[in-house]
N, C-alpha and C positions, 0 to 999 in steps of 0.2 A: 160769328165765332163766339162772341160773348154769350149769346143765347145758349149755345151748345154747352158751354162751360157751366152756366148757371143751372141748366137742366140736369147735367151729369152730377153736379155737386148736390143737387136735391135728391137724386137717386142713390147716391152713395152715402153710406153711414159714416158718421164721424169716427175717427180712429179710436177715440176713448170708448165709444160704445162697442166697437169691435173687440177691443181688449177686454172689456167687462164681460161680454158674452163668452169669450174664449175662457176666461178665468172661471166663470160659473160652470161651464161645461166640463172643464178639466177637474174642478173640485167635485162635481157630481160623480164623474167617472172614478176618481180616487176613493170617494166614500163608498161607492158600490163595490169596487174591488176589495176594499178592506172588509166590508160586510160579508161578502162571499168567502173570503179567506178566513175570517174569524169563525163563521159558521162551519166551515169544513174542518178547521182545527178542533173546535169544540165537539163536533160529531165524532172525530177520531178519538179524542180523550174519553168521551162517554162510553164508547165501545170497549176500550181497554180497561175501564174501571169495572165493567160488568164481570170481567174475569177475576178481579181482585176482591170482590165482595165476599166476605166470609162471615159466618155467624159468630158472634162474640160468645165466648164461653168463660165462665169463671173457673179458674183453676185453684185448687185447694192444696196442691202438693208442694208449692214453694211458699214458705212462711218466713216471717221475721224471727230472728234468734230469740227475742223475748217471748214468743209464743210457744217455744219448745215444751214448756211444762204444762200447757193448757189443754192438751189433747187427752182423750180417754182411751182405754184399752192398751194393748201392747203395740208399740210402734218404734220405728227408728227415725232418727234425725241425723242427716249428713250435713256437715259444715264444710263448704268447699269454696274455692275462688274461681268464678266463672271466667275471669279474664286470663287465667293461666292456660295458654294455648297448648301446652305440652301435657296437660292433665287429661286422663281418660275417664275421670269421675263423671263428667256430664253424660257420656254415653252409657256408663254403668247405671246411673240414676234412671235414665229413660228406659233402659232395658228392664230394670227391676220393676219399675212402676207399671210397665205394660204386661209383664209376665207373672208377677207375684201378687196374689190377692190375699194371702194369709196375713202377713204382717205389713202394715202400711209404712211407707217410707216418705218422710217429708224432707225437703231440701232447704238449706239456708245458704244463700249466696253471701259470703263474707265480704265480697267486694262492693256490695250495696252499702251506701253511706249510712243507712239506718242501722246496719249491723256492725259498724266499725267499732263501737264501744265494747263489743263482746269478744274482740280479737286480741290475742296475747302472744307474745314471743316466749313468755315464761311458762309457769305452771298452769295446767288446765284446772278450772274450778267449776264444779257442777252441783253446788249445794241448792241453789234456787235461781230463778230468772234474773233477779237483781244483781247477783254476784257471778253470773255465768261468764266464763272466759274460756275460749276455745282457740285451737290452731287450725290452719288449713288442713283439709282431709282428716277430719275427726268424725267418727260415727258413734252416736250415743244411742243405746237401747233404753227406752222408757217403758214403764208399765204404770198406767193411770197417773202420769205426771211425775213419777219418781224414777230416778236414774238407776238402772240395773247394771249397765256395763258401758265402759268407755273404751273405744278402740281407735288407736292412732296409726297402727301399722297398716300401710297401704296394701300389702299382700293379703292381710286378714280381711280388710274392708272389701277388696276385690272378690275374695272367696265368698263372703257373705252376700254381696250384691249379685254374684253370678249364680247363687243357689236358688 
């Protein structure tokens, strides 16, 4: 009987070796699972990014308030607050820029932090770029960097931008 036990003991692996092999096999399976899962997720992300790729274009229609006097020819500059969700100025600007090629329209978003020093609650000042002070929904007509007209009436602004 002792001989059978000794022979069986030699044939069987020690329990520590069995545990080690099981741990290695499980670890390899987990790594393979993570690899295939990651490659599938990345492949899905790559295909969705192809739809989002757009050509970058420089837009010259939105300017900073300090640049209002730097343009040549006859042009309008509209000062508006893009964060005002009840304002229809944004859609008027887009429509005018798409449809009107005669007189250029530049827009200045006064909610932009770089334009905040040009915003006033008091009197509008249009002498030069350094002293410029405007209110929300102000349209200024320039000719070669000189102010020709200042319009603050929203109905008149709408009328000009719709023409």
